[in-house]
N, C-alpha and C positions, 0 to 999 in steps of 0.2 A: 198782748198776754200768752204766757207761757203757762195755755191748761193743763197741760200733761203733770207739770210742777208742780202747778197751784192743785192739784186733784189729788195727789200724793200727799202734799203739808197738808189739808183739809184732813185726808182719812188720818194720817199717823195725829193728828190735833184733835179729831174725835176720838182716837183710841186713848192719848195721851190723856183728856179729862176724864174719861172713865177708870182709868187707873188711881184718878184720884178721887174713887168713888161720888163721882159726879154724875148724876144722872140727867141724862138728855131727855126732858115730859114730853111725851105726846102731844104737837100742835105748838110745843113751846117755839119761839123765836130761833133759838138753834137749830129745830130739827128743821123749820123752814128753810134755814139758810142751807144746812145739809142737804136736803132735798131739792132745793133750787140749784144749788151747785153741780148735783148729779145729773141737773136736767140739761144744763150749758155743755157740762166734759161729754153727756153723751151724744149731745149734737155736732158738738165741733170735731168728734171722731165720725160721725155720721153714722150711729149705731142708732139713731131715732131722727124722723123727718125735721127738718128745719121749719118751725111755725113763719109765719107773717113778720113782717120785721115788726118789734113792738120797743114799748120804752122798756129798758135793763138796767136804766141807770139806778134802781133803788137796789136791785140784784144784785147788779156789783159793790155797790156801797155795803151793803150785809156782806156780799162772801169777804171782801177784802176788808172789811174792818172785822170780823171773827179772825179772819188769818193772822192780822198785825197784832192783834193782843194776844192771842193763846200763842202765838213763835216768839213772842217776847217773854213772856210765864217760861217756854220751853228753855229758853236763854240760859234762864238763872234757876234752874231746876235743883242744882248745886249748890245753892248761896248757903253761907249757913244761919241766915234768918229768914229761911223760904218759909217758913211755918207762921212768919209773920204775915203774909199774903194770903193764907188759905180761908181766913173767914173773908177778905174782898174776891176772892176765886169764885166762891159760892155768888156771889150775886149777880155774876153773868146770865144765871138760871133764872133771874127774878129782875130782870130791867132792860132796858136799849141800853147796850153796851157799846155799839160801837162808835166813835169819836168821832167820824165823820159823817154823821147825820146827826138831824136835831132831836129832842128828847121832852117827854114834858115836864112842866112845872111840877109837876106831882109826883114825877120818878124819882125820889130822892135817893133810889141806888145806883142810879145812873150817874149824878152826880159823884157817888162813893168810887164808882169804877173808874173815874177820871185819876181819882188819888192812886188807884194801883196803875194806871199807865203810867203816871210819872214815877212812881214807887220803883217799876221795872229797870227805870232809865236810871236810878238812884244806885241803884244794888248791880248797876252794871260800873260804876268809881269809887262804891263803898262797900265795906264789906259789915258793915254795922248800921243798920236800916231800923228804922221802928215806926207801924204804922197807928193809926189812933183806930180802935177795934171799932166798924163799922156799926156791929151790933148794940155797943152800950157809949157812944160815943156823944157828949153833950154839946162838941161844938166848939168848946172850950181852949182846946189844945191844937197848934200846927198840926196840920194831917200826917205829917211826914217830916223825921227827926233821922239823921244818918250822920253818921264822922265822918270827916273831911278836913285834910292837912292838919290834924290836931286841932280843929273845932266842932262843934256841934252844928249842925246847920237844921234851920227849920222851913219848912214849905208850906204854907198855905195854898190851897187848891180850891178856887173859884170857877162855877160854869153861870154864866151870863145865859139869861134869859128873858131879859129887857134891851132893844136896842138903843135905851136912851142913855147918852153916854154919862148922866151925873151919879146912875147907878152904880159905876165904879168906881166911886166917891167911899161909898157907903161899904165896898167889899175892899176896899185898900184901908179902911179905917178897922174893920174889924180883924181883919189879918194881921195889922202889925200889933193890934191888941194882944191875939193867940201867942205871936211869937214872942213879946215880950212878958207874957207870963209864964213861958215855959224856961225847960233847961238849955234852950237852943242859944248861942255865944251873936250867932249871922241867922239873916230869914231871906228868904226870896217869895215871891207872890209870884204865882200863873195862875192865869185867868183865860177860860178856855173861850171861844169865840163858834161851839159848832151849833147854838141855838141861833147863831147869828149872820152867820153865813148863808148865801141864798143858794145852797147845793145844784137845784136846777139851771140856777145862771153860769156858775162856774161851768157848768157842763151842758151849754143850752142845745135844746134840737132847735135846727136851722128855721124849718117851716113849722112852726107849732100851731098854727091859727088852722094850715090844711088837716094836722093832723088832726085836732080838734072834732074840725066838721065832717072829718072820714073821707075827704077826699086823697090823703097822700099817707104814707107811710112815714114814721119818724126820719131825719136826715138829723145826725148827731157833728154840731160843731168839733171842730181837733185843731188846738192850739200849734203853730207852729214848729215850735220847741216848747223845751222845760223852760226855759227862761221866761216865756211870754206867757206861761200857766203860773211860774210862781209871783210873776209881776202883780196878776190878776188877784191871784190870793192873797198877796200882802192890801189890795185896793181895799178889804171889807176893813180894815183896821182904820182907813182914813178920817170916818163921821169922830170918832174917839180921838183920834192922832189933833185935827183940828180944832176940836172944845176942848183939848187940854193944852192947844198953844195960846191960847187967853190967857195972856198974863195974871188976870185977876185968878182964874183958875188953878193957875201953876203956881202963884204963892197962896193959897190955902192946901192945896194938895201938896207941896213941901213941907208946910209945917206941921203934917202930920208924921213928915219923918224927924223931924228935928230930935237928936237927942236919941236916938232909937235905933235898935239891933239891926234893923232891915233896912239897907243904903236908898236914896232916893230914886227907883227904879223898878219896874214890871215887866210881866211879859206875858203876850199874849200869845194862847197856841192857839195854829191856825191846823185844821186838818179838813182837807174835801179831795175828792175824787174827779176828775176830767180825762180826756182823750189828747192825743201828742200826737202828732205824725211822727213814724219814722220810714227806715225805709221800707218794711214789709209792711207797711199801711199804717193806720190808728191804732193806738196803744193806749189803754186806760191806767191810768198813774193814780195811787193812793198821795197824794202829798199831803206834807206836813210838816210843822215847824213851830219854833219859837220867835216871837216877834219881840223885840224890847224896846221899852218906853224909858228915857231917861228923864227925870222930871227936872234935873240939873246938866244942861246939856255940856257936852264933853267930856264930862265927870263920868269915872267909872271906877268902880271898885272892884279891885284884880280877884280876889276871892269868890264873890260873888259871880261876875262876869266869868270865869273858867268852869264854874259849877255849871252856868248855862249852857256855854259851848258844850261842855261835855253832855248834857244832858240832851240840847239838842240833836248832835250827833246820834246818839244812841235812840233818839226818838224815831230818827230818818234810815239809820243804817244796824245793820246786824251785827258788823265786827268793826 
């Protein structure tokens, strides 16, 4: 990890939020992240002594999760619809906003920040983007509506809190209904698995039992390469994929999409941090992607597939 660049980025992010009249409250999660990052940076420079090796995974999730979303906000600061996202940006002060970590089922603002996260990618491919106002939303509209190649696209953003695959059905049913009732001509459904992914499993401590009984310092697992890490991240989709591979479940799910604006597909959003071996040693990487589920295998809708590919790109990359 390039601590020098990250330190510079986080300082600029803090200043950027202040320019938006965004108050970083004392004892807030953002203040805690900034303080934790300062400590890591000072240790890296040798300005303060390095403490005994500790479980820093949560600190890395917090720092990289904060860095990720604020950098995306800065990228679209000159967008003609920038004011659309201001109410959502203010929710960063009131929620568990990191997309690479679990949030409470009671934290409804965290779910709305997921809408912001996807909207930031949409703003990279469209000059006309609308978000459902988080302060007055009744949940009966798509969360994001934007123009794309002459069509109005609606995106329903959902966040799972239960690992039960049956819960997907209700989310999809509601999403389709929201899109049908809207001005959108085409729809996409994106479901976050941030509360389902076992983030500690994705970045394991190899000697966890010894750490628990106090006989060893933590030794962190590192994947041999990024491809192995991505494959592991994809594996968290498997219980849902297996469940909806059943012919009866596929039939029931497919019926929801008949004669609807939304094609028979949906997307899982996957995001978590782990360590990967590189020439210089281990490096913490914030992995993120969309994972497509086709209800009708082999059948792709060109426009929604194209949109999803571009959203996936801007989720992962800055340019």
